[in-house]
N, C-alpha and C positions, 0 to 999 in steps of 0.2 A: 366399517361398512355400514355404506349407505343401507337405509330404506327399503322394501322391493317395494314397485309401484303394481306389479301384479303378482298375484297372490296365486299359485299353484297348487291345488286342491287333489290329492288321491283320496278314494275309496276305497278299502278293505271290506269285503260283503254287499253284495248288488240285491241283494232280496227285499222283502217290503222296506222295512227301513232305507234303506241304501235309494231304493229308485226314488221316494218320497222326497229325499234330497236333492235326488239328481232334478226330479222334477220342477220344483219349489225355487229353486235354485235358478236354474235357466227362466222361469218362467217371471221373478221377481228381480233375475240379476242388475239390471235397468237404477231402478231402486236403492239398491241393496249397496251399490258401486257411488251410485251418487250421494250418499249417504256417508259412506267410510272416505271416500278419497281413494279409492283402488280398485284396481280391475283384479277380479275374481277368477278364475281360468279353473272349470271342470280338468286336469286335466289328464287323469285314467282314473278306471276302476279294476280293481281284482273281484273275478267270479269262480265259483267252484265248477261248473259247468260252461264253457266256452260254448256251447250247438245251444244251448236252452234257451228256447223263445220268452222275452219279459215284453210285459208291456212299456214299458219305458226304452226307445230305443238309443242307442248312442251309437259313434263311429266303434267299427271295428279296430282299426289302431288304438283306441285305446282303452283296450280291452285286455287283462291278463290274467292269467289263471295262478299268477305267485304276487301276492299278499306282502311277503318279503321283501318283495323287489322295490314297490313303490314305498316300505319302510327306510327302507334305504337308499334310495332315489334321489341323491344332492337339489336334484329340480324341484323337489316336490315339498314345500313349506308346510304343509297342514297335514295331517293324515288322520280321516277319518274310519278308526277300526268299527265298525261295524257289522261283524261277522256269528258272534256270540260265541258261546264258548269260554274254559280256562288253557286250553292247549297252543292252540295254537295263537287265538289271541293273544294273551300275554306273550310268546315272541315277538308277536310285531310288531306291540304297544312299547316294549321295553328296546327292540334295536332303534324305530323312532325316537327315543327318547334318549339314548345313547347318540343317537346323530343330533342331536341339540334340538329337533324339530318339536312341534307343538301335535299334540295327537287329541282331536277330540273323541270321546265313547260316549256308547252308550248301553255297556255293558257292568253291570249291578252287583252279579255273579264273578264277573273280574274282578272289580271292586273290591268287594267281599272278599274275596279269598286272600290276592296280590295287593292290597292299596297298599301296604307299609313299605314294600317293596318295588313298586311302581312309582310314588311319589319321592321317594329316596332315590330313584335315578335319572324322574327327573330335575332336582334337583340338584345332580352331582354333576349333572351332563349340561346343563343351562336347557333341558327342553320346558315344555308345561305341557299340562296335562288339563282339559278342559271335560267337564262330565254331566253337565245340567240333561241331559237325555235320560238321567238313568235310574231317576226316581220320578215317580209320578208323571210320566210323558210332556204333555205339554204344558205344566205348571212349571213356573220359575220360582223352587220351591229352594233351587241350591242358589242361586243367586239372591233369594229372600233372606237365608238362613246368614248366607257368608256377608252377604255386601252390607241391605237395608236393614238387618238388623244385628249389624255388629257390635252395637253397642250392650247386646242384653246378654246375661246369661239364659238357660234354659231350664227351669226346674223341670217343666213338662213340655215331649213333643207327642200326640197321635195321630191318626188316621186310618182312612180307607189308602190302601197302594196295590191293589191288584181288581183291575175293574173287572174281570171274569168272577171271581167272588164275587164284589160286590152283583154283577147282575143276576148270576144265580139267585142271591141271596131276597135281592128284590123280586125275583120269579115265586121264588119259591113261599115268600109273604104275600104275595099281591094275588095269585093264584090258588092257593094251599095244594099245590103242585109239589111230589114231594123230589127228593134228592135229583136221584137217578134219573127220573124223568126230564126236568130241567137243565140236567147236565149233558144229557142227549141233543136236546133243543138247541143248547150254545154254542155245543159241536157241529151240529147243522149248520146255526147262522156263522161261527165262523170266530164265536166271542171265545172257545176253547181251544184248544188243540187235540190231536191226538191220543194223546201220551196227556192225561190233566191234572199231573200228581205234584207237578213245581208250584201249579195255582193252588191250587185247590187244598195241600196241605200243608202250604203257606213259608214254600223254603222262597220261594222271589217274594213274598211282601220282607222276610227277613233278610233278603239278597239287603233290600232298599232301604233297611229300618237299620241296616251295621252301618251303610253309608249317610245317613242321617245322623247316625250317635257320634259317626268320628268329625262329621261340620261341623256338632254342636257344643261335642263335650272333649274333641282331642285322640277319643279308645276308641280302637279297632277289636268290634265287637263278636267274634266269630258265630257263625250260628248254633253249633252245639254251647254255647256259653247263652244263651237265651232259652227261655218255655216257646215252644214254635209246635202249637195246634192247630190244626183244620177245620173243615167246615162239613168233611163226610157225615158226621153223625149225626146233625139236626134234621130235624123233621119238622114238620108242617104243624104239627102241638106245640113243641118251643114256642115256635113265631105265637097261638093262639094263647100258649102259657105267658109269656113277656107280655102282649096286649095285655090280658086282664091283667097285671102288674103295672102297667104302666111304662110300658120299654121297644123298643125293636131289638135285629141284631145284625151285628155287623164286624166280619174280622179285621182288629182294627193290626198297627203296630202303634204302641206304646212305647214310651221311653219318656222314661223320669230320674231324676238327679236330684238326693237330697246332698246340697251341699253342705247341712251340718253336719251331716254324718262323713262325707263326700263319698256316697255311694250312690253306681250306678245302675239303673233295671234297663234290659232289651227286649221286650217281650210281642209275640203274636199269640194271636190267639181269638177266635169269636167274644164280643163283650154284648152284653146288654147296655145299650144304652136310654136314658132317657127319652118318652117320644118329643119334647121339644129342644133336644139338645139339636143344632147346624145339624153337624158331621151323621145324625142318625136319620135326615131328613135326606140324604145325599142318594140318591140310587139312579141303580141299571147299571153302563159301563165307567158313568164317572166314577173316579177319585177326589179326597178331600183332607186336609190337615188341616190340625190346630195349631197353633203354633204360639205359649204362653211365654215370653219375656219377663222378666223381672222390672225391665227399664219400661216397654210400651203396653204393656199386658198380654192379653192373648188377640191375634193376626188369624188370619181363617181365609186359606185356597182351595177353594174346587175350578174344577173340570176334567178332560177327557185326558185320562190317567194314561192311555195306550191306540195303538191303531197310527199306521203311515203318517196321516200328516201331521198327528196332533205330536210323535215323535220326531218325525221331520223338521217339527219347527223349533223342537228344542234344540236340536243338531245345528239346522241355520245360527238359533242365535247364540251357542258354541262358534260357528264357524268366525260368525260377527265381530265378537269379541275378540278371537285370534289373532283376525286382520288386522283389527286397529291396534294390538300387540304390536304386528312385527310392523307396521305401517309410522304408528308414533310410539310408540313404549309405553301404550296404557295397560292398563290392568294388570298388568305384571304381579299385584297385591292376590291377583288371583290361584295362585299356584300354591303361594306361601301354605306351609301346615297350618293347624290352631296349635298356637303355642303350647311347651310345654305346661305353665305355669298354669294354663285354666286346668289341666288335668294333673295337675304333679301330686301322688296321693289319692289318686282316685281309683274306688277297687268297684268290682262288679258286686253289687246287694247280693246279701244269703237269703235265701228264703224264708227266713224269717221276719225279714225286713222287706217282704213282697207285700202287701198289706191291700185287702179288695172285699168288697161282700160277696158275694156267692151264690150262682143260681147251682142246684142240686136236682136233676129227675136219673128216678131210680123203676126201675120194671120188678117190682115181689110180688109174692105168691100172695094173693088176698085172704088174710087170713089172721086170726085177732091176735096181737103184739107185737105185729112186724114194726109200726108204725114205734112204738115203745125200747126197743132195741135199735133202733136207728135213732134213735132219740138220745140214746147210751150210751154208746158210740160217739157221734157230736160233743154230748158233755164230758168226753175222758177228755175230748185233744181240744176241750174250752174251747167247741166250734158255736155259739149260738144263734137257736134257730127263728128267724123272723117271721116268716110267715110257711105254711102249707096250704098245697093243693093239694086235692085228691081226683084222680079219676081213672075211670075205666081201661086197661089195656084192653090192646085188640086181640091179645089171648084168653081164651081162657081160663077161668083161676088165679090171674093175677092183675096186678094194678099198679099203675102210675106213681109215682106220688114224686113231686114238687116241692122242695125247700128253699125257701131263701134263707141266706142267713146275713146276722150283722157281722162287721169286720174280722175276719182272722188274717190268718197269713200263707202264704204258701208252704209254708215247712206242717202247719195245722193240718191241713184242709189235705195235702198230699197222704197224711198217717191216715185221714178218716178214711179217704177213699178207698186205703188201702186195704180197713179193715173192712169197711163195706160191700167191697167189693166179693170178701172171701164168706161173708156173710151166706147163711143155706138156704137163708129167702130170697137172697137179692137172685134175678132171672138174668140178667142181660149185665155188659160193663156199664157201669154209671156213667152218667153226661157228666160235666162239671162246664158251667160258664162259667168267664168272673161278668160285673157287675161295673161298670165306669160312670162314677162319682166326680165328675170329672167338672161342674160348675162352674162352666163357662160361661 
């Protein structure tokens, strides 16, 4: 069968990202077509509400309310799945792949939950799946790990993968403002959703971490197999304490592989980073990712991680690769899975293998002997105290104890935290943050 000279593209989902893709493809189509040597035709778009007014105007003849009709239309070469969610999006993606089409997706939740099925379906039916926009928006991290750094194994990948959380933490630090106040402002500005939980509780970052872990190590790690913690319990006092200790605070995804033990760890949590760390200095809605390869050393990527233009940029990049694949057969390697040899025998690291230093904030009764009891519990679990900061608490008769530890592990810290929470002199649930000693 001869290669097509005109590539027909169907968009399933025409919200913020879908409209951005349509807008920028039309604006830059002439130059893109000249580079690719092929015509790009935006053939159809599926929308949820046919009557809804949209900023980007498209002919009524090109609009449908049935995304499955686009997925199965034999005239459509590339299907862009931009709907979000994991139910209808899964049906559309699998239908298009079963028809041997190329699917371009920005849906990290879909990939996290159904990635194995998606790639198996693509392989079985000769389809292809491109997903650059699913992680870190406009930052080309997927291509970097999969292509540019293909000679490497990856002992560690970590970074900021959620712009909403990074904006909130930046504003809290810079303006000494409480979480609730900054969250309300983030919603007003459109940086946070009406239901912010997916972002601030760490789940959006966890979905993206799952995709990166598969790319780097060939292992699908579900969110219930990770440590996933959010930012809602961080206070301005934590930023002040961190600053005294020489740190900032960021919500990070951390993916580590111990190749000697063949153990993989994927976790999402607020982390204290040294003030000189390059990721620690990325502020606002920006994302940043540090990738350590065993051949190249450490490389760093930063840019806008969300929003219409950044995500559309990544989707259009995938569309260009998909068009080149259809026209010239280039880029077929993009669909290949990580070889099984790369992950043979790899297991998820048990809690005792996940090691870190820790920051612990306790609100306790302001009375003699409390620190001694805390220290005794920590010693019982072989957790060594490195430093102590004592501050007055907001309530009468209470004190804030901030302790940092020498290196310990998740099992010992979990047991310590449980016993400290049950202590009669502990007034609030303790706040535990990890310290990122990444030495990049």
